[in-house]
MMTF fields as JSON, N, C-alpha, C and O atoms, coordinates in Angstrom:
{
  "mmtfVersion": "1.0.0",
  "mmtfProducer": "UNKNOWN",
  "numBonds": 303,
  "numAtoms": 304,
  "numGroups": 76,
  "numChains": 1,
  "numModels": 1,
  "chainsPerModel": [1],
  "groupsPerChain": [76],
  "chainIdList": ["A"],
  "bondAtomList": [4, 2, 8, 6, 12, 10, 16, 14, 20, 18, 24, 22, 28, 26, 32, 30, 36, 34, 40, 38, 44, 42, 48, 46, 52, 50, 56, 54, 60, 58, 64, 62, 68, 66, 72, 70, 76, 74, 80, 78, 84, 82, 88, 86, 92, 90, 96, 94, 100, 98, 104, 102, 108, 106, 112, 110, 116, 114, 120, 118, 124, 122, 128, 126, 132, 130, 136, 134, 140, 138, 144, 142, 148, 146, 152, 150, 156, 154, 160, 158, 164, 162, 168, 166, 172, 170, 176, 174, 180, 178, 184, 182, 188, 186, 192, 190, 196, 194, 200, 198, 204, 202, 208, 206, 212, 210, 216, 214, 220, 218, 224, 222, 228, 226, 232, 230, 236, 234, 240, 238, 244, 242, 248, 246, 252, 250, 256, 254, 260, 258, 264, 262, 268, 266, 272, 270, 276, 274, 280, 278, 284, 282, 288, 286, 292, 290, 296, 294, 300, 298],
  "bondOrderList": [1, 1, 1, 1, 1, 1, 1, 1, 1, 1, 1, 1, 1, 1, 1, 1, 1, 1, 1, 1, 1, 1, 1, 1, 1, 1, 1, 1, 1, 1, 1, 1, 1, 1, 1, 1, 1, 1, 1, 1, 1, 1, 1, 1, 1, 1, 1, 1, 1, 1, 1, 1, 1, 1, 1, 1, 1, 1, 1, 1, 1, 1, 1, 1, 1, 1, 1, 1, 1, 1, 1, 1, 1, 1, 1],
  "groupList": [{"groupName": "MET", "atomNameList": ["N", "CA", "C", "O"], "elementList": ["N", "C", "C", "O"], "formalChargeList": [0, 0, 0, 0], "bondAtomList": [1, 0, 2, 1, 3, 2], "bondOrderList": [1, 1, 2], "singleLetterCode": "M", "chemCompType": "L-PEPTIDE LINKING"}, {"groupName": "ARG", "atomNameList": ["N", "CA", "C", "O"], "elementList": ["N", "C", "C", "O"], "formalChargeList": [0, 0, 0, 0], "bondAtomList": [1, 0, 2, 1, 3, 2], "bondOrderList": [1, 1, 2], "singleLetterCode": "R", "chemCompType": "L-PEPTIDE LINKING"}, {"groupName": "GLN", "atomNameList": ["N", "CA", "C", "O"], "elementList": ["N", "C", "C", "O"], "formalChargeList": [0, 0, 0, 0], "bondAtomList": [1, 0, 2, 1, 3, 2], "bondOrderList": [1, 1, 2], "singleLetterCode": "Q", "chemCompType": "L-PEPTIDE LINKING"}, {"groupName": "ILE", "atomNameList": ["N", "CA", "C", "O"], "elementList": ["N", "C", "C", "O"], "formalChargeList": [0, 0, 0, 0], "bondAtomList": [1, 0, 2, 1, 3, 2], "bondOrderList": [1, 1, 2], "singleLetterCode": "I", "chemCompType": "L-PEPTIDE LINKING"}, {"groupName": "GLU", "atomNameList": ["N", "CA", "C", "O"], "elementList": ["N", "C", "C", "O"], "formalChargeList": [0, 0, 0, 0], "bondAtomList": [1, 0, 2, 1, 3, 2], "bondOrderList": [1, 1, 2], "singleLetterCode": "E", "chemCompType": "L-PEPTIDE LINKING"}, {"groupName": "LYS", "atomNameList": ["N", "CA", "C", "O"], "elementList": ["N", "C", "C", "O"], "formalChargeList": [0, 0, 0, 0], "bondAtomList": [1, 0, 2, 1, 3, 2], "bondOrderList": [1, 1, 2], "singleLetterCode": "K", "chemCompType": "L-PEPTIDE LINKING"}, {"groupName": "PHE", "atomNameList": ["N", "CA", "C", "O"], "elementList": ["N", "C", "C", "O"], "formalChargeList": [0, 0, 0, 0], "bondAtomList": [1, 0, 2, 1, 3, 2], "bondOrderList": [1, 1, 2], "singleLetterCode": "F", "chemCompType": "L-PEPTIDE LINKING"}, {"groupName": "ALA", "atomNameList": ["N", "CA", "C", "O"], "elementList": ["N", "C", "C", "O"], "formalChargeList": [0, 0, 0, 0], "bondAtomList": [1, 0, 2, 1, 3, 2], "bondOrderList": [1, 1, 2], "singleLetterCode": "A", "chemCompType": "L-PEPTIDE LINKING"}, {"groupName": "THR", "atomNameList": ["N", "CA", "C", "O"], "elementList": ["N", "C", "C", "O"], "formalChargeList": [0, 0, 0, 0], "bondAtomList": [1, 0, 2, 1, 3, 2], "bondOrderList": [1, 1, 2], "singleLetterCode": "T", "chemCompType": "L-PEPTIDE LINKING"}, {"groupName": "VAL", "atomNameList": ["N", "CA", "C", "O"], "elementList": ["N", "C", "C", "O"], "formalChargeList": [0, 0, 0, 0], "bondAtomList": [1, 0, 2, 1, 3, 2], "bondOrderList": [1, 1, 2], "singleLetterCode": "V", "chemCompType": "L-PEPTIDE LINKING"}, {"groupName": "ASN", "atomNameList": ["N", "CA", "C", "O"], "elementList": ["N", "C", "C", "O"], "formalChargeList": [0, 0, 0, 0], "bondAtomList": [1, 0, 2, 1, 3, 2], "bondOrderList": [1, 1, 2], "singleLetterCode": "N", "chemCompType": "L-PEPTIDE LINKING"}, {"groupName": "SER", "atomNameList": ["N", "CA", "C", "O"], "elementList": ["N", "C", "C", "O"], "formalChargeList": [0, 0, 0, 0], "bondAtomList": [1, 0, 2, 1, 3, 2], "bondOrderList": [1, 1, 2], "singleLetterCode": "S", "chemCompType": "L-PEPTIDE LINKING"}, {"groupName": "LEU", "atomNameList": ["N", "CA", "C", "O"], "elementList": ["N", "C", "C", "O"], "formalChargeList": [0, 0, 0, 0], "bondAtomList": [1, 0, 2, 1, 3, 2], "bondOrderList": [1, 1, 2], "singleLetterCode": "L", "chemCompType": "L-PEPTIDE LINKING"}, {"groupName": "GLY", "atomNameList": ["N", "CA", "C", "O"], "elementList": ["N", "C", "C", "O"], "formalChargeList": [0, 0, 0, 0], "bondAtomList": [1, 0, 2, 1, 3, 2], "bondOrderList": [1, 1, 2], "singleLetterCode": "G", "chemCompType": "PEPTIDE LINKING"}, {"groupName": "ASP", "atomNameList": ["N", "CA", "C", "O"], "elementList": ["N", "C", "C", "O"], "formalChargeList": [0, 0, 0, 0], "bondAtomList": [1, 0, 2, 1, 3, 2], "bondOrderList": [1, 1, 2], "singleLetterCode": "D", "chemCompType": "L-PEPTIDE LINKING"}, {"groupName": "HIS", "atomNameList": ["N", "CA", "C", "O"], "elementList": ["N", "C", "C", "O"], "formalChargeList": [0, 0, 0, 0], "bondAtomList": [1, 0, 2, 1, 3, 2], "bondOrderList": [1, 1, 2], "singleLetterCode": "H", "chemCompType": "L-PEPTIDE LINKING"}, {"groupName": "PRO", "atomNameList": ["N", "CA", "C", "O"], "elementList": ["N", "C", "C", "O"], "formalChargeList": [0, 0, 0, 0], "bondAtomList": [1, 0, 2, 1, 3, 2], "bondOrderList": [1, 1, 2], "singleLetterCode": "P", "chemCompType": "L-PEPTIDE LINKING"}],
  "groupTypeList": [0, 1, 2, 3, 1, 4, 5, 6, 7, 8, 2, 9, 10, 11, 5, 8, 12, 5, 7, 12, 1, 7, 12, 7, 1, 4, 4, 13, 1, 2, 12, 2, 7, 12, 3, 14, 4, 7, 12, 13, 14, 12, 3, 4, 5, 15, 5, 10, 9, 1, 16, 1, 16, 2, 9, 0, 7, 7, 10, 12, 7, 11, 15, 13, 5, 6, 13, 16, 12, 1, 2, 7, 13, 11, 12, 7],
  "groupIdList": [1, 2, 3, 4, 5, 6, 7, 8, 9, 10, 11, 12, 13, 14, 15, 16, 17, 18, 19, 20, 21, 22, 23, 24, 25, 26, 27, 28, 29, 30, 31, 32, 33, 34, 35, 36, 37, 38, 39, 40, 41, 42, 43, 44, 45, 46, 47, 48, 49, 50, 51, 52, 53, 54, 55, 56, 57, 58, 59, 60, 61, 62, 63, 64, 65, 66, 67, 68, 69, 70, 71, 72, 73, 74, 75, 76],
  "secStructList": [7, 7, 7, 7, 7, 7, 7, 7, 7, 7, 7, 7, 7, 6, 6, 6, 6, 2, 2, 2, 2, 2, 2, 2, 2, 6, 6, 7, 7, 7, 1, 2, 2, 2, 2, 2, 2, 2, 2, 2, 2, 2, 2, 2, 2, 6, 6, 6, 6, 1, 7, 7, 2, 2, 2, 2, 2, 2, 2, 2, 2, 2, 2, 2, 2, 1, 1, 2, 2, 2, 2, 2, 2, 2, 2, 7],
  "xCoordList": [7.447, 6.732, 7.79, 8.338, 7.981, 8.742, 7.769, 6.703, 7.928, 6.658, 7.233, 8.275, 5.7, 6.902, 6.845, 6.437, 7.823, 8.153, 7.828, 9.021, 7.424, 7.289, 8.005, 8.495, 8.666, 8.973, 7.63, 6.533, 8.103, 6.864, 8.484, 9.596, 7.589, 8.135, 7.773, 6.665, 8.693, 8.233, 9.727, 10.887, 8.869, 9.709, 9.746, 8.95, 10.958, 10.489, 11.186, 12.336, 11.279, 12.406, 13.478, 13.792, 14.079, 15.997, 16.458, 17.59, 15.41, 16.378, 15.625, 16.325, 14.5, 14.378, 14.694, 14.802, 14.876, 16.192, 17.269, 18.046, 17.476, 18.964, 20.034, 21.204, 18.026, 18.501, 17.856, 18.052, 17.607, 17.066, 18.5, 19.139, 18.761, 20.161, 20.734, 20.346, 21.987, 21.701, 21.866, 22.933, 20.394, 20.045, 19.72, 19.335, 19.714, 20.103, 22.217, 23.005, 22.222, 23.911, 24.61, 25.238, 23.447, 24.216, 23.502, 24.321, 22.839, 21.658, 22.136, 22.055, 22.912, 23.436, 22.9, 23.412, 20.832, 19.936, 19.912, 20.635, 19.204, 19.144, 18.132, 17.49, 18.254, 17.399, 15.481, 14.504, 15.717, 14.174, 13.396, 12.217, 14.825, 13.33, 13.454, 12.797, 14.077, 13.508, 12.005, 11.177, 12.132, 11.203, 9.936, 9.014, 9.663, 8.903, 8.503, 7.376, 9.085, 9.04, 8.262, 7.105, 8.499, 7.632, 6.853, 6.07, 6.364, 4.835, 4.715, 3.703, 4.999, 3.939, 3.517, 2.337, 4.105, 4.216, 2.558, 1.804, 2.651, 2.069, 0.62, -0.091, 0.289, -0.023, -1.474, -2.65, -0.281, -0.52, -1.447, -2.473, -1.137, -1.187, -2.637, -3.418, -3.156, -3.813, -5.172, -6.303, -4.427, -5.83, -6.61, -7.742, -5.774, -6.361, -6.372, -5.599, -7.269, -7.432, -8.845, -9.153, -9.573, -11.922, -11.049, -10.211, -11.742, -12.165, -13.391, -14.222, -12.993, -13.519, -15.303, -15.49, -15.995, -17.707, -17.959, -18.478, -17.578, -17.763, -17.994, -18.878, -16.316, -15.725, -16.512, -16.784, -16.634, -18.01, -18.996, -19.521, -19.503, -21.137, -20.51, -21.04, -19.818, -19.79, -19.183, -19.536, -18.342, -18.54, -20.26, -20.429, -20.643, -21.713, -22.592, -23.011, -23.198, -23.527, -23.415, -24.216, -21.851, -21.031, -22.169, -22.652, -22.268, -22.313, -23.192, -23.193, -24.636, -26.16, -25.489, -26.349, -25.078, -24.767, -24.155, -24.836, -22.6, -22.495, -22.027, -21.01, -23.094, -22.539, -23.009, -22.133, -24.543, -24.466, -23.496, -23.219, -22.456, -21.398, -20.391, -19.314, -19.992, -18.612, -19.155, -18.521, -20.422, -21.521, -20.763, -20.003, -21.513, -20.954, -19.264, -18.702, -18.622, -17.204, -17.015, -15.956, -17.239, -16.868, -17.136, -16.612, -17.928, -17.887, -17.62, -17.832, -17.036, -16.421, -15.021, -14.468],
  "yCoordList": [-6.59, -5.386, -4.366, -4.684, -3.21, -2.216, -1.385, -1.465, -0.354, 0.085, 1.511, 1.754, 2.567, 3.761, 4.532, 4.158, 6.312, 6.236, 7.658, 7.761, 8.525, 9.814, 10.869, 10.226, 12.28, 12.766, 13.04, 12.481, 14.056, 15.012, 15.306, 14.818, 16.924, 17.588, 17.178, 16.753, 17.32, 17.948, 17.79, 17.446, 18.297, 18.064, 17.882, 18.253, 17.144, 17.223, 16.948, 17.168, 16.762, 17.396, 17.188, 16.106, 17.972, 17.634, 16.792, 16.385, 16.669, 15.81, 14.22, 13.579, 14.027, 12.921, 12.311, 11.108, 13.461, 12.86, 12.729, 12.218, 13.018, 12.639, 11.526, 11.179, 11.003, 9.796, 8.797, 7.786, 9.149, 8.441, 8.184, 7.142, 9.279, 9.351, 7.987, 6.892, 8.3, 6.965, 5.9, 5.322, 5.357, 4.109, 4.035, 2.875, 4.441, 4.374, 4.147, 3.77, 4.557, 4.702, 2.778, 1.881, 3.397, 1.409, 0.226, -0.611, 0.21, -0.719, -0.943, -2.053, 0.374, -0.011, 0.396, 0.529, 0.805, 0.993, 2.349, 3.096, 3.275, 4.654, 5.289, 4.695, 6.502, 7.18, 7.04, 7.041, 6.941, 6.698, 5.5, 5.258, 4.661, 2.873, 3.008, 2.308, 3.672, 3.623, 4.087, 3.634, 5.44, 6.478, 5.844, 5.885, 5.1, 4.062, 3.31, 3.645, 2.097, 1.081, 2.021, 1.772, 2.455, 3.287, 3.731, 3.621, 4.586, 5.066, 3.97, 3.851, 2.252, 1.508, 1.36, 1.672, 1.006, 0.705, 1.284, 0.831, 2.581, 3.483, 3.521, 4.37, 3.323, 3.368, 1.563, 1.584, 0.208, -0.839, -0.818, -1.443, 0.396, 0.353, 0.643, -0.298, 2.025, 2.679, 1.885, 2.258, 0.917, -0.296, -0.658, -0.336, -1.285, -2.179, -1.676, -2.024, -0.759, 0.109, -0.239, -0.303, -0.43, -0.852, -2.893, -3.473, -3.128, -4.713, -4.276, -3.368, -5.586, -5.859, -5.722, -5.801, -5.516, -5.718, -7.448, -7.696, -8.389, -9.839, -9.861, -10.22, -9.084, -9.343, -8.617, -8.737, -8.023, -7.482, -7.67, -7.101, -8.68, -9.131, -10.155, -10.452, -10.458, -12.071, -11.921, -12.799, -10.853, -10.198, -9.312, -9.131, -9.135, -8.911, -9.618, -9.322, -10.965, -12.207, -12.891, -13.212, -12.748, -13.291, -13.139, -14.055, -12.206, -11.714, -11.691, -11.573, -11.781, -12.359, -13.704, -14.503, -13.979, -15.715, -16.339, -17.206, -15.979, -15.977, -14.876, -14.807, -14.053, -12.783, -13.272, -13.265, -13.67, -14.756, -14.996, -14.804, -15.805, -16.568, -15.321, -15.91, -13.686, -13.704, -12.248, -11.44, -12.637, -11.255, -13.479, -14.005, -13.563, -14.981, -14.778, -14.65, -14.786, -15.058, -14.442, -14.636, -13.166, -11.412, -11.587, -10.955, -12.455, -12.434, -13.448, -13.495, -14.447, -15.126, -14.467, -15.202],
  "zCoordList": [-23.384, -23.679, -22.905, -21.85, -23.515, -23.063, -22.698, -23.309, -21.563, -21.154, -21.892, -22.501, -21.438, -22.321, -20.484, -19.384, -21.317, -20.143, -19.451, -19.167, -19.069, -18.798, -18.395, -17.466, -18.232, -17.824, -16.925, -16.954, -16.158, -14.619, -14.181, -14.384, -13.126, -12.417, -11.076, -10.75, -10.381, -8.521, -7.564, -7.789, -6.297, -5.325, -4.04, -3.178, -3.935, -2.741, -1.231, -1.61, -0.396, 1.053, 0.604, 0.106, 0.676, 0.927, 2.285, 2.543, 2.97, 3.849, 2.695, 1.911, 2.884, 1.883, 0.829, 0.592, 0.035, -0.942, -0.743, -1.549, 0.013, 0.291, 0.623, 0.466, 1.563, 1.665, 0.117, -0.557, 0.161, -1.87, -2.27, -2.418, -2.38, -3.289, -2.877, -3.283, -1.769, -1.153, -0.869, -0.665, -0.802, -0.546, -2.473, -2.618, -3.323, -4.66, -4.92, -5.787, -3.839, -4.32, -4.122, -4.685, -2.146, -1.472, -2.922, -3.3, -3.262, -4.024, -5.099, -5.624, -5.804, -7.277, -8.326, -9.438, -7.662, -8.142, -8.874, -8.215, -10.368, -10.483, -9.231, -8.365, -9.476, -8.637, -8.861, -8.113, -10.22, -10.909, -10.505, -10.246, -10.564, -10.444, -8.362, -7.591, -8.11, -6.715, -6.184, -5.394, -7.207, -7.17, -7.611, -6.796, -9.08, -9.61, -8.668, -8.302, -7.886, -6.399, -5.661, -5.322, -5.555, -4.5, -4.632, -3.689, -5.829, -6.12, -6.326, -5.636, -6.988, -7.568, -6.04, -5.877, -4.997, -3.785, -2.91, -2.05, -3.816, -2.677, -3.894, -3.356, -4.454, -5.647, -4.924, -4.562, -5.091, -4.075, -3.515, -3.782, -2.034, -1.089, -1.183, -1.045, -1.436, -1.373, -2.914, -3.225, -3.386, -4.179, -2.659, -2.298, -2.077, -0.787, 0.325, 1.217, 0.449, 1.488, 1.985, 3.175, 1.071, 1.147, 1.019, 0.328, 1.884, 1.746, 0.798, 0.751, -0.032, -2.385, -0.876, 0.339, -2.004, -1.407, -0.904, 0.185, -1.72, -0.543, 0.783, 1.56, 0.813, 2.07, 3.302, 4.496, 2.494, 3.579, 3.991, 4.948, 3.196, 2.526, 3.515, 4.585, 3.249, 3.862, 5.61, 6.398, 6.072, 7.67, 7.753, 8.958, 7.516, 7.593, 8.101, 9.22, 7.267, 6.733, 8.941, 9.819, 8.777, 9.663, 11.173, 11.838, 11.284, 12.637, 13.017, 14.242, 12.301, 12.603, 12.344, 12.715, 12.177, 12.374, 13.546, 14.095, 14.213, 15.087, 16.116, 16.806, 15.989, 16.691, 18.566, 19.43, 18.907, 20.214, 20.81, 21.994, 19.3, 20.778, 20.352, 20.442, 19.86, 19.732, 21.383, 22.061, 21.301, 22.934, 24.241, 25.054, 23.615, 25.389, 25.599, 26.687, 24.266, 24.836, 25.004, 25.601, 24.992, 25.275, 27.23, 28.148, 27.246, 28.843, 29.669, 30.88, 28.811, 29.666, 30.73, 31.548]
}
């Protein structure tokens, strides 16, 4: 299945753009492919910023159960 592409315009720091163009040349890739990859990585990074609710609930539950052990271990 082919992805639909859309054009957009933006501005970047000239040093960043120069480095990005050099990287594209070194890797034999198009500039848009590197930008696509970078934007995808940024989106994934921000998706994973907060732990899932079930992970936080398990963490909080473990504090009640194992809290005394953690405190005792820190005294040693």
